[in-house]
CHARMM-style PDB file with segment names, atoms N, HN, CA, C and O in Angstrom:
ATOM      1  N   MET     1     196.112  76.428  64.646  1.00  0.00      PROA
ATOM      2  CA  MET     1     196.787  75.692  65.580  1.00  0.00      PROA
ATOM      3  C   MET     1     197.407  76.611  66.664  1.00  0.00      PROA
ATOM      4  O   MET     1     198.035  77.616  66.328  1.00  0.00      PROA
ATOM      5  N   ARG     2     197.233  76.269  67.962  1.00  0.00      PROA
ATOM      6  HN  ARG     2     196.723  75.453  68.234  1.00  0.00      PROA
ATOM      7  CA  ARG     2     197.812  77.103  69.084  1.00  0.00      PROA
ATOM      8  C   ARG     2     199.129  76.482  69.554  1.00  0.00      PROA
ATOM      9  O   ARG     2     199.238  75.266  69.708  1.00  0.00      PROA
ATOM     10  N   ALA     3     199.984  77.222  69.745  1.00  0.00      PROA
ATOM     11  HN  ALA     3     199.896  78.210  69.619  1.00  0.00      PROA
ATOM     12  CA  ALA     3     201.283  76.796  70.302  1.00  0.00      PROA
ATOM     13  C   ALA     3     201.205  76.838  71.752  1.00  0.00      PROA
ATOM     14  O   ALA     3     200.757  77.833  72.321  1.00  0.00      PROA
ATOM     15  N   ARG     4     201.650  75.729  72.437  1.00  0.00      PROA
ATOM     16  HN  ARG     4     202.014  74.920  71.975  1.00  0.00      PROA
ATOM     17  CA  ARG     4     201.778  75.765  73.949  1.00  0.00      PROA
ATOM     18  C   ARG     4     203.106  75.789  74.446  1.00  0.00      PROA
ATOM     19  O   ARG     4     203.953  75.006  74.015  1.00  0.00      PROA
ATOM     20  N   LEU     5     203.365  76.688  75.382  1.00  0.00      PROA
ATOM     21  HN  LEU     5     202.677  77.324  75.733  1.00  0.00      PROA
ATOM     22  CA  LEU     5     204.700  76.859  75.863  1.00  0.00      PROA
ATOM     23  C   LEU     5     204.801  75.885  77.238  1.00  0.00      PROA
ATOM     24  O   LEU     5     204.082  76.137  78.205  1.00  0.00      PROA
ATOM     25  N   THR     6     205.627  74.900  77.251  1.00  0.00      PROA
ATOM     26  HN  THR     6     206.211  74.695  76.465  1.00  0.00      PROA
ATOM     27  CA  THR     6     205.728  74.056  78.450  1.00  0.00      PROA
ATOM     28  C   THR     6     207.201  73.911  78.732  1.00  0.00      PROA
ATOM     29  O   THR     6     208.073  74.200  77.912  1.00  0.00      PROA
ATOM     30  N   GLY     7     207.423  73.449  79.935  1.00  0.00      PROA
ATOM     31  HN  GLY     7     206.715  73.214  80.601  1.00  0.00      PROA
ATOM     32  CA  GLY     7     208.725  73.163  80.322  1.00  0.00      PROA
ATOM     33  C   GLY     7     209.740  74.285  80.296  1.00  0.00      PROA
ATOM     34  O   GLY     7     209.435  75.391  80.743  1.00  0.00      PROA
ATOM     35  N   ARG     8     210.946  74.038  79.782  1.00  0.00      PROA
ATOM     36  HN  ARG     8     211.193  73.139  79.418  1.00  0.00      PROA
ATOM     37  CA  ARG     8     211.908  74.931  79.722  1.00  0.00      PROA
ATOM     38  C   ARG     8     211.609  76.115  78.801  1.00  0.00      PROA
ATOM     39  O   ARG     8     212.045  77.233  79.078  1.00  0.00      PROA
ATOM     40  N   THR     9     210.897  75.895  77.749  1.00  0.00      PROA
ATOM     41  HN  THR     9     210.543  74.987  77.524  1.00  0.00      PROA
ATOM     42  CA  THR     9     210.475  76.995  76.805  1.00  0.00      PROA
ATOM     43  C   THR     9     209.653  78.086  77.455  1.00  0.00      PROA
ATOM     44  O   THR     9     209.880  79.256  77.148  1.00  0.00      PROA
ATOM     45  N   SER    10     208.686  77.772  78.355  1.00  0.00      PROA
ATOM     46  HN  SER    10     208.502  76.821  78.604  1.00  0.00      PROA
ATOM     47  CA  SER    10     207.914  78.663  79.077  1.00  0.00      PROA
ATOM     48  C   SER    10     208.766  79.579  80.033  1.00  0.00      PROA
ATOM     49  O   SER    10     208.593  80.792  80.149  1.00  0.00      PROA
ATOM     50  N   ARG    11     209.714  78.830  80.704  1.00  0.00      PROA
ATOM     51  HN  ARG    11     209.854  77.844  80.610  1.00  0.00      PROA
ATOM     52  CA  ARG    11     210.553  79.622  81.550  1.00  0.00      PROA
ATOM     53  C   ARG    11     211.400  80.533  80.898  1.00  0.00      PROA
ATOM     54  O   ARG    11     211.679  81.625  81.394  1.00  0.00      PROA
ATOM     55  N   VAL    12     211.834  80.132  79.784  1.00  0.00      PROA
ATOM     56  HN  VAL    12     211.607  79.246  79.382  1.00  0.00      PROA
ATOM     57  CA  VAL    12     212.864  81.134  79.015  1.00  0.00      PROA
ATOM     58  C   VAL    12     211.985  82.303  78.556  1.00  0.00      PROA
ATOM     59  O   VAL    12     212.362  83.465  78.706  1.00  0.00      PROA
ATOM     60  N   TRP    13     210.794  81.983  77.989  1.00  0.00      PROA
ATOM     61  HN  TRP    13     210.487  81.039  77.868  1.00  0.00      PROA
ATOM     62  CA  TRP    13     209.859  83.291  77.539  1.00  0.00      PROA
ATOM     63  C   TRP    13     209.611  84.090  78.718  1.00  0.00      PROA
ATOM     64  O   TRP    13     209.806  85.304  78.666  1.00  0.00      PROA
ATOM     65  N   SER    14     209.182  83.511  79.823  1.00  0.00      PROA
ATOM     66  HN  SER    14     209.023  82.524  79.866  1.00  0.00      PROA
ATOM     67  CA  SER    14     208.746  84.320  81.030  1.00  0.00      PROA
ATOM     68  C   SER    14     210.036  85.228  81.468  1.00  0.00      PROA
ATOM     69  O   SER    14     209.935  86.434  81.695  1.00  0.00      PROA
ATOM     70  N   VAL    15     211.150  84.564  81.550  1.00  0.00      PROA
ATOM     71  HN  VAL    15     211.233  83.584  81.365  1.00  0.00      PROA
ATOM     72  CA  VAL    15     212.350  85.443  81.988  1.00  0.00      PROA
ATOM     73  C   VAL    15     212.725  86.562  80.892  1.00  0.00      PROA
ATOM     74  O   VAL    15     213.148  87.659  81.256  1.00  0.00      PROA
ATOM     75  N   ARG    16     212.566  86.262  79.645  1.00  0.00      PROA
ATOM     76  HN  ARG    16     212.223  85.370  79.350  1.00  0.00      PROA
ATOM     77  CA  ARG    16     212.912  87.241  78.674  1.00  0.00      PROA
ATOM     78  C   ARG    16     211.789  88.291  78.765  1.00  0.00      PROA
ATOM     79  O   ARG    16     212.129  89.455  78.554  1.00  0.00      PROA
ATOM     80  N   LEU    17     210.614  88.062  79.023  1.00  0.00      PROA
ATOM     81  HN  LEU    17     210.337  87.117  79.194  1.00  0.00      PROA
ATOM     82  CA  LEU    17     209.586  88.977  78.974  1.00  0.00      PROA
ATOM     83  C   LEU    17     209.524  89.698  80.384  1.00  0.00      PROA
ATOM     84  O   LEU    17     208.714  90.613  80.531  1.00  0.00      PROA
ATOM     85  N   GLY    18     210.297  89.342  81.355  1.00  0.00      PROA
ATOM     86  HN  GLY    18     210.955  88.599  81.236  1.00  0.00      PROA
ATOM     87  CA  GLY    18     210.360  90.052  82.677  1.00  0.00      PROA
ATOM     88  C   GLY    18     209.119  89.615  83.532  1.00  0.00      PROA
ATOM     89  O   GLY    18     208.739  90.305  84.478  1.00  0.00      PROA
ATOM     90  N   LEU    19     208.488  88.424  83.161  1.00  0.00      PROA
ATOM     91  HN  LEU    19     208.797  87.864  82.392  1.00  0.00      PROA
ATOM     92  CA  LEU    19     207.264  87.986  83.880  1.00  0.00      PROA
ATOM     93  C   LEU    19     207.514  86.937  84.933  1.00  0.00      PROA
ATOM     94  O   LEU    19     206.587  86.393  85.532  1.00  0.00      PROA
ATOM     95  N   ARG    20     208.742  86.672  85.138  1.00  0.00      PROA
ATOM     96  HN  ARG    20     209.495  87.114  84.651  1.00  0.00      PROA
ATOM     97  CA  ARG    20     209.145  85.557  86.002  1.00  0.00      PROA
ATOM     98  C   ARG    20     208.346  85.606  87.366  1.00  0.00      PROA
ATOM     99  O   ARG    20     207.849  84.556  87.773  1.00  0.00      PROA
ATOM    100  N   ASN    21     208.209  86.688  88.038  1.00  0.00      PROA
ATOM    101  HN  ASN    21     208.613  87.540  87.707  1.00  0.00      PROA
ATOM    102  CA  ASN    21     207.637  86.661  89.210  1.00  0.00      PROA
ATOM    103  C   ASN    21     206.419  87.660  89.319  1.00  0.00      PROA
ATOM    104  O   ASN    21     206.213  88.223  90.394  1.00  0.00      PROA
ATOM    105  N   ALA    22     205.688  87.866  88.335  1.00  0.00      PROA
ATOM    106  HN  ALA    22     205.856  87.409  87.462  1.00  0.00      PROA
ATOM    107  CA  ALA    22     204.649  88.671  88.217  1.00  0.00      PROA
ATOM    108  C   ALA    22     203.421  88.308  89.016  1.00  0.00      PROA
ATOM    109  O   ALA    22     202.683  89.146  89.535  1.00  0.00      PROA
ATOM    110  N   GLU    23     203.240  86.903  89.084  1.00  0.00      PROA
ATOM    111  HN  GLU    23     203.840  86.222  88.662  1.00  0.00      PROA
ATOM    112  CA  GLU    23     202.057  86.316  89.672  1.00  0.00      PROA
ATOM    113  C   GLU    23     202.105  86.720  91.270  1.00  0.00      PROA
ATOM    114  O   GLU    23     201.203  87.315  91.860  1.00  0.00      PROA
ATOM    115  N   PRO    24     203.303  86.287  91.825  1.00  0.00      PROA
ATOM    116  CA  PRO    24     203.192  86.507  93.336  1.00  0.00      PROA
ATOM    117  C   PRO    24     202.977  87.966  93.841  1.00  0.00      PROA
ATOM    118  O   PRO    24     202.358  88.122  94.894  1.00  0.00      PROA
ATOM    119  N   GLN    25     203.451  89.050  93.151  1.00  0.00      PROA
ATOM    120  HN  GLN    25     203.954  88.923  92.296  1.00  0.00      PROA
ATOM    121  CA  GLN    25     203.252  90.331  93.464  1.00  0.00      PROA
ATOM    122  C   GLN    25     201.697  90.738  93.298  1.00  0.00      PROA
ATOM    123  O   GLN    25     201.097  91.473  94.081  1.00  0.00      PROA
ATOM    124  N   ALA    26     201.183  90.173  92.219  1.00  0.00      PROA
ATOM    125  HN  ALA    26     201.670  89.576  91.583  1.00  0.00      PROA
ATOM    126  CA  ALA    26     199.625  90.465  91.947  1.00  0.00      PROA
ATOM    127  C   ALA    26     198.839  89.791  93.046  1.00  0.00      PROA
ATOM    128  O   ALA    26     197.884  90.377  93.554  1.00  0.00      PROA
ATOM    129  N   LEU    27     199.204  88.579  93.436  1.00  0.00      PROA
ATOM    130  HN  LEU    27     199.980  88.103  93.023  1.00  0.00      PROA
ATOM    131  CA  LEU    27     198.564  87.809  94.362  1.00  0.00      PROA
ATOM    132  C   LEU    27     198.684  88.588  95.786  1.00  0.00      PROA
ATOM    133  O   LEU    27     197.698  88.732  96.508  1.00  0.00      PROA
ATOM    134  N   VAL    28     199.815  89.017  96.086  1.00  0.00      PROA
ATOM    135  HN  VAL    28     200.616  88.899  95.499  1.00  0.00      PROA
ATOM    136  CA  VAL    28     199.978  89.766  97.427  1.00  0.00      PROA
ATOM    137  C   VAL    28     199.132  90.989  97.319  1.00  0.00      PROA
ATOM    138  O   VAL    28     198.442  91.337  98.278  1.00  0.00      PROA
ATOM    139  N   PHE    29     199.149  91.682  96.163  1.00  0.00      PROA
ATOM    140  HN  PHE    29     199.709  91.399  95.384  1.00  0.00      PROA
ATOM    141  CA  PHE    29     198.273  92.924  96.157  1.00  0.00      PROA
ATOM    142  C   PHE    29     196.853  92.659  96.343  1.00  0.00      PROA
ATOM    143  O   PHE    29     196.189  93.403  97.064  1.00  0.00      PROA
ATOM    144  N   VAL    30     196.323  91.637  95.738  1.00  0.00      PROA
ATOM    145  HN  VAL    30     196.862  91.032  95.153  1.00  0.00      PROA
ATOM    146  CA  VAL    30     194.899  91.277  95.863  1.00  0.00      PROA
ATOM    147  C   VAL    30     194.592  90.856  97.297  1.00  0.00      PROA
ATOM    148  O   VAL    30     193.595  91.274  97.887  1.00  0.00      PROA
ATOM    149  N   LEU    31     195.487  90.003  97.851  1.00  0.00      PROA
ATOM    150  HN  LEU    31     196.296  89.663  97.372  1.00  0.00      PROA
ATOM    151  CA  LEU    31     195.275  89.576  99.217  1.00  0.00      PROA
ATOM    152  C   LEU    31     195.268  90.651 100.230  1.00  0.00      PROA
ATOM    153  O   LEU    31     194.442  90.675 101.142  1.00  0.00      PROA
ATOM    154  N   VAL    32     196.296  91.641 100.051  1.00  0.00      PROA
ATOM    155  HN  VAL    32     196.967  91.622  99.310  1.00  0.00      PROA
ATOM    156  CA  VAL    32     196.273  92.670 100.913  1.00  0.00      PROA
ATOM    157  C   VAL    32     195.085  93.601 100.929  1.00  0.00      PROA
ATOM    158  O   VAL    32     194.629  94.079 101.967  1.00  0.00      PROA
ATOM    159  N   ALA    33     194.551  93.861  99.575  1.00  0.00      PROA
ATOM    160  HN  ALA    33     194.922  93.473  98.731  1.00  0.00      PROA
ATOM    161  CA  ALA    33     193.401  94.555  99.462  1.00  0.00      PROA
ATOM    162  C   ALA    33     192.078  93.957 100.057  1.00  0.00      PROA
ATOM    163  O   ALA    33     191.240  94.595 100.695  1.00  0.00      PROA
ATOM    164  N   SER    34     192.035  92.673  99.751  1.00  0.00      PROA
ATOM    165  HN  SER    34     192.716  92.155  99.232  1.00  0.00      PROA
ATOM    166  CA  SER    34     190.855  91.896 100.338  1.00  0.00      PROA
ATOM    167  C   SER    34     190.889  91.911 101.932  1.00  0.00      PROA
ATOM    168  O   SER    34     189.880  92.143 102.598  1.00  0.00      PROA
ATOM    169  N   ALA    35     192.099  91.650 102.467  1.00  0.00      PROA
ATOM    170  HN  ALA    35     192.919  91.461 101.926  1.00  0.00      PROA
ATOM    171  CA  ALA    35     192.192  91.628 103.852  1.00  0.00      PROA
ATOM    172  C   ALA    35     191.780  92.829 104.527  1.00  0.00      PROA
ATOM    173  O   ALA    35     191.011  92.831 105.487  1.00  0.00      PROA
ATOM    174  N   MET    36     192.372  93.987 103.944  1.00  0.00      PROA
ATOM    175  HN  MET    36     192.997  93.986 103.164  1.00  0.00      PROA
ATOM    176  CA  MET    36     192.091  95.247 104.559  1.00  0.00      PROA
ATOM    177  C   MET    36     190.545  95.605 104.367  1.00  0.00      PROA
ATOM    178  O   MET    36     190.009  96.339 105.197  1.00  0.00      PROA
ATOM    179  N   LYS    37     189.872  95.137 103.367  1.00  0.00      PROA
ATOM    180  HN  LYS    37     190.307  94.540 102.692  1.00  0.00      PROA
ATOM    181  CA  LYS    37     188.511  95.500 103.191  1.00  0.00      PROA
ATOM    182  C   LYS    37     187.674  94.689 104.171  1.00  0.00      PROA
ATOM    183  O   LYS    37     186.699  95.194 104.728  1.00  0.00      PROA
ATOM    184  N   LEU    38     188.102  93.275 104.407  1.00  0.00      PROA
ATOM    185  HN  LEU    38     188.894  92.864 103.955  1.00  0.00      PROA
ATOM    186  CA  LEU    38     187.539  92.427 105.426  1.00  0.00      PROA
ATOM    187  C   LEU    38     187.632  93.131 106.769  1.00  0.00      PROA
ATOM    188  O   LEU    38     186.692  92.983 107.550  1.00  0.00      PROA
ATOM    189  N   LEU    39     188.694  93.899 107.125  1.00  0.00      PROA
ATOM    190  HN  LEU    39     189.457  94.020 106.490  1.00  0.00      PROA
ATOM    191  CA  LEU    39     188.937  94.430 108.344  1.00  0.00      PROA
ATOM    192  C   LEU    39     188.180  95.770 108.433  1.00  0.00      PROA
ATOM    193  O   LEU    39     188.255  96.458 109.451  1.00  0.00      PROA
ATOM    194  N   GLU    40     187.464  96.130 107.381  1.00  0.00      PROA
ATOM    195  HN  GLU    40     187.403  95.571 106.554  1.00  0.00      PROA
ATOM    196  CA  GLU    40     186.568  97.311 107.262  1.00  0.00      PROA
ATOM    197  C   GLU    40     187.371  98.609 107.351  1.00  0.00      PROA
ATOM    198  O   GLU    40     187.038  99.560 108.059  1.00  0.00      PROA
ATOM    199  N   MET    41     188.509  98.566 106.535  1.00  0.00      PROA
ATOM    200  HN  MET    41     188.779  97.794 105.960  1.00  0.00      PROA
ATOM    201  CA  MET    41     189.304  99.720 106.365  1.00  0.00      PROA
ATOM    202  C   MET    41     188.485 100.627 105.423  1.00  0.00      PROA
ATOM    203  O   MET    41     187.906 100.149 104.447  1.00  0.00      PROA
ATOM    204  N   PRO    42     188.442 101.960 105.730  1.00  0.00      PROA
ATOM    205  CA  PRO    42     187.771 102.864 104.782  1.00  0.00      PROA
ATOM    206  C   PRO    42     188.505 102.924 103.427  1.00  0.00      PROA
ATOM    207  O   PRO    42     189.725 102.815 103.306  1.00  0.00      PROA
ATOM    208  N   THR    43     187.598 103.115 102.389  1.00  0.00      PROA
ATOM    209  HN  THR    43     186.607 103.204 102.488  1.00  0.00      PROA
ATOM    210  CA  THR    43     188.066 103.146 101.057  1.00  0.00      PROA
ATOM    211  C   THR    43     189.165 104.049 100.742  1.00  0.00      PROA
ATOM    212  O   THR    43     190.102 103.666 100.043  1.00  0.00      PROA
ATOM    213  N   LEU    44     189.099 105.238 101.225  1.00  0.00      PROA
ATOM    214  HN  LEU    44     188.338 105.548 101.794  1.00  0.00      PROA
ATOM    215  CA  LEU    44     190.277 106.331 100.899  1.00  0.00      PROA
ATOM    216  C   LEU    44     191.527 105.725 101.566  1.00  0.00      PROA
ATOM    217  O   LEU    44     192.570 105.649 100.918  1.00  0.00      PROA
ATOM    218  N   GLN    45     191.460 105.303 102.801  1.00  0.00      PROA
ATOM    219  HN  GLN    45     190.612 105.364 103.328  1.00  0.00      PROA
ATOM    220  CA  GLN    45     192.717 104.769 103.363  1.00  0.00      PROA
ATOM    221  C   GLN    45     193.220 103.446 102.600  1.00  0.00      PROA
ATOM    222  O   GLN    45     194.408 103.173 102.428  1.00  0.00      PROA
ATOM    223  N   LEU    46     192.283 102.776 102.231  1.00  0.00      PROA
ATOM    224  HN  LEU    46     191.318 102.998 102.371  1.00  0.00      PROA
ATOM    225  CA  LEU    46     192.770 101.540 101.454  1.00  0.00      PROA
ATOM    226  C   LEU    46     193.430 101.912 100.050  1.00  0.00      PROA
ATOM    227  O   LEU    46     194.395 101.305  99.584  1.00  0.00      PROA
ATOM    228  N   GLY    47     192.857 102.868  99.502  1.00  0.00      PROA
ATOM    229  HN  GLY    47     192.073 103.360  99.880  1.00  0.00      PROA
ATOM    230  CA  GLY    47     193.303 103.298  98.335  1.00  0.00      PROA
ATOM    231  C   GLY    47     194.878 103.880  98.431  1.00  0.00      PROA
ATOM    232  O   GLY    47     195.762 103.548  97.640  1.00  0.00      PROA
ATOM    233  N   VAL    48     195.042 104.731  99.456  1.00  0.00      PROA
ATOM    234  HN  VAL    48     194.324 105.001 100.098  1.00  0.00      PROA
ATOM    235  CA  VAL    48     196.341 105.305  99.763  1.00  0.00      PROA
ATOM    236  C   VAL    48     197.366 104.069 100.008  1.00  0.00      PROA
ATOM    237  O   VAL    48     198.477 104.031  99.478  1.00  0.00      PROA
ATOM    238  N   LEU    49     196.859 103.054 100.880  1.00  0.00      PROA
ATOM    239  HN  LEU    49     195.957 103.085 101.310  1.00  0.00      PROA
ATOM    240  CA  LEU    49     197.731 102.000 101.137  1.00  0.00      PROA
ATOM    241  C   LEU    49     198.132 101.260 100.009  1.00  0.00      PROA
ATOM    242  O   LEU    49     199.305 100.902  99.903  1.00  0.00      PROA
ATOM    243  N   LEU    50     197.205 100.964  99.067  1.00  0.00      PROA
ATOM    244  HN  LEU    50     196.252 101.255  99.152  1.00  0.00      PROA
ATOM    245  CA  LEU    50     197.393 100.329  97.784  1.00  0.00      PROA
ATOM    246  C   LEU    50     198.339 101.023  96.870  1.00  0.00      PROA
ATOM    247  O   LEU    50     199.157 100.389  96.204  1.00  0.00      PROA
ATOM    248  N   VAL    51     198.238 102.298  96.831  1.00  0.00      PROA
ATOM    249  HN  VAL    51     197.573 102.813  97.373  1.00  0.00      PROA
ATOM    250  CA  VAL    51     198.993 103.199  95.963  1.00  0.00      PROA
ATOM    251  C   VAL    51     200.497 103.116  96.558  1.00  0.00      PROA
ATOM    252  O   VAL    51     201.449 102.942  95.798  1.00  0.00      PROA
ATOM    253  N   GLY    52     200.651 103.242  97.886  1.00  0.00      PROA
ATOM    254  HN  GLY    52     199.877 103.383  98.504  1.00  0.00      PROA
ATOM    255  CA  GLY    52     201.899 103.061  98.488  1.00  0.00      PROA
ATOM    256  C   GLY    52     202.585 101.711  98.257  1.00  0.00      PROA
ATOM    257  O   GLY    52     203.804 101.622  98.113  1.00  0.00      PROA
ATOM    258  N   LEU    53     201.749 100.665  98.229  1.00  0.00      PROA
ATOM    259  HN  LEU    53     200.759 100.738  98.346  1.00  0.00      PROA
ATOM    260  CA  LEU    53     202.193  99.331  98.064  1.00  0.00      PROA
ATOM    261  C   LEU    53     202.774  99.256  96.652  1.00  0.00      PROA
ATOM    262  O   LEU    53     203.877  98.736  96.485  1.00  0.00      PROA
ATOM    263  N   VAL    54     202.096  99.739  95.661  1.00  0.00      PROA
ATOM    264  HN  VAL    54     201.200 100.162  95.797  1.00  0.00      PROA
ATOM    265  CA  VAL    54     202.512  99.736  94.282  1.00  0.00      PROA
ATOM    266  C   VAL    54     203.763 100.552  94.131  1.00  0.00      PROA
ATOM    267  O   VAL    54     204.746 100.028  93.607  1.00  0.00      PROA
ATOM    268  N   LEU    55     203.798 101.674  94.508  1.00  0.00      PROA
ATOM    269  HN  LEU    55     203.000 102.099  94.933  1.00  0.00      PROA
ATOM    270  CA  LEU    55     204.855 102.730  94.276  1.00  0.00      PROA
ATOM    271  C   LEU    55     206.168 102.330  95.058  1.00  0.00      PROA
ATOM    272  O   LEU    55     207.287 102.536  94.587  1.00  0.00      PROA
ATOM    273  N   ILE    56     205.945 101.736  96.303  1.00  0.00      PROA
ATOM    274  HN  ILE    56     205.036 101.569  96.686  1.00  0.00      PROA
ATOM    275  CA  ILE    56     207.120 101.534  97.214  1.00  0.00      PROA
ATOM    276  C   ILE    56     207.453 100.066  97.237  1.00  0.00      PROA
ATOM    277  O   ILE    56     208.541  99.580  96.930  1.00  0.00      PROA
ATOM    278  N   GLY    57     206.308  99.380  97.667  1.00  0.00      PROA
ATOM    279  HN  GLY    57     205.424  99.775  97.917  1.00  0.00      PROA
ATOM    280  CA  GLY    57     206.659  97.929  98.032  1.00  0.00      PROA
ATOM    281  C   GLY    57     206.982  96.971  96.888  1.00  0.00      PROA
ATOM    282  O   GLY    57     207.892  96.152  97.014  1.00  0.00      PROA
ATOM    283  N   LEU    58     206.231  97.060  95.743  1.00  0.00      PROA
ATOM    284  HN  LEU    58     205.491  97.725  95.641  1.00  0.00      PROA
ATOM    285  CA  LEU    58     206.573  96.203  94.616  1.00  0.00      PROA
ATOM    286  C   LEU    58     207.901  96.526  94.052  1.00  0.00      PROA
ATOM    287  O   LEU    58     208.580  95.566  93.689  1.00  0.00      PROA
ATOM    288  N   PRO    59     208.403  97.756  93.912  1.00  0.00      PROA
ATOM    289  CA  PRO    59     209.751  97.950  93.324  1.00  0.00      PROA
ATOM    290  C   PRO    59     210.854  97.460  94.344  1.00  0.00      PROA
ATOM    291  O   PRO    59     211.927  96.985  93.972  1.00  0.00      PROA
ATOM    292  N   VAL    60     210.483  97.622  95.690  1.00  0.00      PROA
ATOM    293  HN  VAL    60     209.611  98.007  95.993  1.00  0.00      PROA
ATOM    294  CA  VAL    60     211.593  97.063  96.530  1.00  0.00      PROA
ATOM    295  C   VAL    60     211.631  95.591  96.588  1.00  0.00      PROA
ATOM    296  O   VAL    60     212.706  95.015  96.754  1.00  0.00      PROA
ATOM    297  N   TRP    61     210.452  94.905  96.454  1.00  0.00      PROA
ATOM    298  HN  TRP    61     209.578  95.372  96.319  1.00  0.00      PROA
ATOM    299  CA  TRP    61     210.410  93.407  96.247  1.00  0.00      PROA
ATOM    300  C   TRP    61     211.183  93.055  94.931  1.00  0.00      PROA
ATOM    301  O   TRP    61     211.931  92.078  94.911  1.00  0.00      PROA
ATOM    302  N   GLY    62     211.012  93.811  93.889  1.00  0.00      PROA
ATOM    303  HN  GLY    62     210.405  94.605  93.906  1.00  0.00      PROA
ATOM    304  CA  GLY    62     211.749  93.413  92.637  1.00  0.00      PROA
ATOM    305  C   GLY    62     213.226  93.742  92.815  1.00  0.00      PROA
ATOM    306  O   GLY    62     214.026  92.954  92.312  1.00  0.00      PROA
ATOM    307  N   ALA    63     213.681  94.788  93.456  1.00  0.00      PROA
ATOM    308  HN  ALA    63     213.031  95.428  93.865  1.00  0.00      PROA
ATOM    309  CA  ALA    63     215.111  95.033  93.637  1.00  0.00      PROA
ATOM    310  C   ALA    63     215.710  93.877  94.496  1.00  0.00      PROA
ATOM    311  O   ALA    63     216.780  93.347  94.197  1.00  0.00      PROA
ATOM    312  N   ILE    64     214.945  93.503  95.608  1.00  0.00      PROA
ATOM    313  HN  ILE    64     214.075  93.934  95.851  1.00  0.00      PROA
ATOM    314  CA  ILE    64     215.552  92.411  96.410  1.00  0.00      PROA
ATOM    315  C   ILE    64     215.675  91.076  95.604  1.00  0.00      PROA
ATOM    316  O   ILE    64     216.646  90.331  95.732  1.00  0.00      PROA
ATOM    317  N   ASP    65     214.658  90.830  94.790  1.00  0.00      PROA
ATOM    318  HN  ASP    65     213.869  91.436  94.686  1.00  0.00      PROA
ATOM    319  CA  ASP    65     214.504  89.635  94.100  1.00  0.00      PROA
ATOM    320  C   ASP    65     215.639  89.644  93.100  1.00  0.00      PROA
ATOM    321  O   ASP    65     216.304  88.618  92.956  1.00  0.00      PROA
ATOM    322  N   ALA    66     215.920  90.800  92.355  1.00  0.00      PROA
ATOM    323  HN  ALA    66     215.380  91.633  92.471  1.00  0.00      PROA
ATOM    324  CA  ALA    66     217.003  90.873  91.431  1.00  0.00      PROA
ATOM    325  C   ALA    66     218.323  90.717  92.090  1.00  0.00      PROA
ATOM    326  O   ALA    66     219.210  90.122  91.478  1.00  0.00      PROA
ATOM    327  N   ALA    67     218.543  91.190  93.272  1.00  0.00      PROA
ATOM    328  HN  ALA    67     217.823  91.673  93.770  1.00  0.00      PROA
ATOM    329  CA  ALA    67     219.837  91.109  93.950  1.00  0.00      PROA
ATOM    330  C   ALA    67     220.067  89.745  94.388  1.00  0.00      PROA
ATOM    331  O   ALA    67     221.223  89.410  94.645  1.00  0.00      PROA
ATOM    332  N   THR    68     219.065  88.870  94.512  1.00  0.00      PROA
ATOM    333  HN  THR    68     218.125  89.142  94.303  1.00  0.00      PROA
ATOM    334  CA  THR    68     219.334  87.456  94.995  1.00  0.00      PROA
ATOM    335  C   THR    68     219.667  86.448  93.957  1.00  0.00      PROA
ATOM    336  O   THR    68     220.020  85.309  94.262  1.00  0.00      PROA
ATOM    337  N   HSD    69     219.545  86.904  92.601  1.00  0.00      PROA
ATOM    338  HN  HSD    69     219.258  87.829  92.353  1.00  0.00      PROA
ATOM    339  CA  HSD    69     219.880  85.980  91.582  1.00  0.00      PROA
ATOM    340  C   HSD    69     221.400  86.047  91.187  1.00  0.00      PROA
ATOM    341  O   HSD    69     221.936  87.155  91.169  1.00  0.00      PROA
ATOM    342  N   PRO    70     222.050  85.036  90.902  1.00  0.00      PROA
ATOM    343  CA  PRO    70     223.449  84.928  90.714  1.00  0.00      PROA
ATOM    344  C   PRO    70     223.700  85.721  89.410  1.00  0.00      PROA
ATOM    345  O   PRO    70     222.782  85.955  88.624  1.00  0.00      PROA
ATOM    346  N   GLU    71     224.970  86.127  89.205  1.00  0.00      PROA
ATOM    347  HN  GLU    71     225.716  85.937  89.843  1.00  0.00      PROA
ATOM    348  CA  GLU    71     225.452  86.794  88.100  1.00  0.00      PROA
ATOM    349  C   GLU    71     225.139  86.175  86.748  1.00  0.00      PROA
ATOM    350  O   GLU    71     224.763  86.820  85.769  1.00  0.00      PROA
ATOM    351  N   SER    72     225.344  84.757  86.793  1.00  0.00      PROA
ATOM    352  HN  SER    72     225.648  84.233  87.588  1.00  0.00      PROA
ATOM    353  CA  SER    72     225.144  84.007  85.645  1.00  0.00      PROA
ATOM    354  C   SER    72     223.729  84.156  85.054  1.00  0.00      PROA
ATOM    355  O   SER    72     223.531  84.019  83.847  1.00  0.00      PROA
ATOM    356  N   THR    73     222.755  84.439  85.929  1.00  0.00      PROA
ATOM    357  HN  THR    73     222.916  84.551  86.910  1.00  0.00      PROA
ATOM    358  CA  THR    73     221.290  84.543  85.532  1.00  0.00      PROA
ATOM    359  C   THR    73     221.243  85.802  84.518  1.00  0.00      PROA
ATOM    360  O   THR    73     220.688  85.743  83.421  1.00  0.00      PROA
ATOM    361  N   TRP    74     221.870  86.901  85.003  1.00  0.00      PROA
ATOM    362  HN  TRP    74     222.320  86.949  85.894  1.00  0.00      PROA
ATOM    363  CA  TRP    74     221.882  88.056  84.239  1.00  0.00      PROA
ATOM    364  C   TRP    74     222.638  88.116  83.073  1.00  0.00      PROA
ATOM    365  O   TRP    74     222.359  88.957  82.218  1.00  0.00      PROA
ATOM    366  N   GLN    75     223.674  87.236  82.907  1.00  0.00      PROA
ATOM    367  HN  GLN    75     223.900  86.553  83.602  1.00  0.00      PROA
ATOM    368  CA  GLN    75     224.424  87.111  81.649  1.00  0.00      PROA
ATOM    369  C   GLN    75     223.577  86.439  80.510  1.00  0.00      PROA
ATOM    370  O   GLN    75     223.758  86.683  79.317  1.00  0.00      PROA
ATOM    371  N   ARG    76     222.627  85.561  81.000  1.00  0.00      PROA
ATOM    372  HN  ARG    76     222.480  85.362  81.969  1.00  0.00      PROA
ATOM    373  CA  ARG    76     221.803  84.955  80.095  1.00  0.00      PROA
ATOM    374  C   ARG    76     220.743  85.733  79.554  1.00  0.00      PROA
ATOM    375  O   ARG    76     220.274  85.444  78.453  1.00  0.00      PROA
ATOM    376  N   VAL    77     220.302  86.740  80.254  1.00  0.00      PROA
ATOM    377  HN  VAL    77     220.683  86.975  81.148  1.00  0.00      PROA
ATOM    378  CA  VAL    77     219.218  87.559  79.828  1.00  0.00      PROA
ATOM    379  C   VAL    77     219.764  88.745  79.087  1.00  0.00      PROA
ATOM    380  OT1 VAL    77     218.998  89.592  78.627  1.00  0.00      PROA
TER     381      VAL     77
END
């Protein structure tokens, strides 16, 4: 029997596991990579751009996202 996480339960688990906003960052990463390749960016430059995005852009996004949550959110986690 497989358990399904729905409604409030899935949100609680995703927050506890730190996965609350994992999907948008992954989507942005893939869309940026696809867009740059469609614009015929050379592979080496694309690689440097994506490494920079992962090392700088995603942590900054996470810090901004964390700063926008009210204090009560952090007390529950």
